[in-house]
N, C-alpha and C positions, 0 to 999 in steps of 0.2 A: 650663648644665646636663645629660643629657640620662637618662633613665629611667634607665642604672646606676648613673650616681651616687647617688640618690632614694632616701632613706631603706624599709626596707620598707614603713610608716604611708601616705608619699609615695608606693610602687609601690599596695600592695593600693587605696584609692582612686583612681586612675587603673584600676586594673585594674577594681573597682565601676565610674566613670565608662562605661565601654564595655561593656556589660554591654546598653542599651536597642539598641550598636548592631548588636553580637552576634545580637539576639532578632530587629534589623531585615533581615541581612545571613539568617535563620534564613527568613522571613517569606518576602521576594525567591526562596531558592532554592526553596523550593513550590511560586511561583505560577511557578516561569521552566519555562515548557510544552520546553524543547529535553534536558533533564536524565532520563532515565528513574526512577523514584522504587530501586533501587537505588543507581545513585549518590547520590540524593536523601539519603538514610539515611547513605550514610555522612558524606555531611559535613557534614551534622550533626548526629552521633555527634562527629564528630574535634572538629566548633569547640564542643558540649559541653564534651565530659572535656577541651580544653587550658582552657577557663573555668572550668569547675570548678578543673580543680584546681592551677595559676593561685592563685584566690583563696583556696586551703587554706593554697596555699604563702606567699604574702607574710602572710596571716593570722597563720599560726604565728608563722613567722618574724618579723611585728610583734610579736606576745608574750613572742616568746625575746626581742626586740630591749628589752623596756623592762626 
């Protein structure tokens, strides 16, 4: 069974479980000295935007699916 075959409730839960991983990745980016500050901010902004939008999308689809 793949991610695409899951119901929206299970997709939401799967994405929600990945939030600590995203937080750990953000912390790793912040402590990485080889990236410039601008590049770090861009990466973090993209990560947060993708994570939040995916959570909102799957949550709204899950509620419509009921």
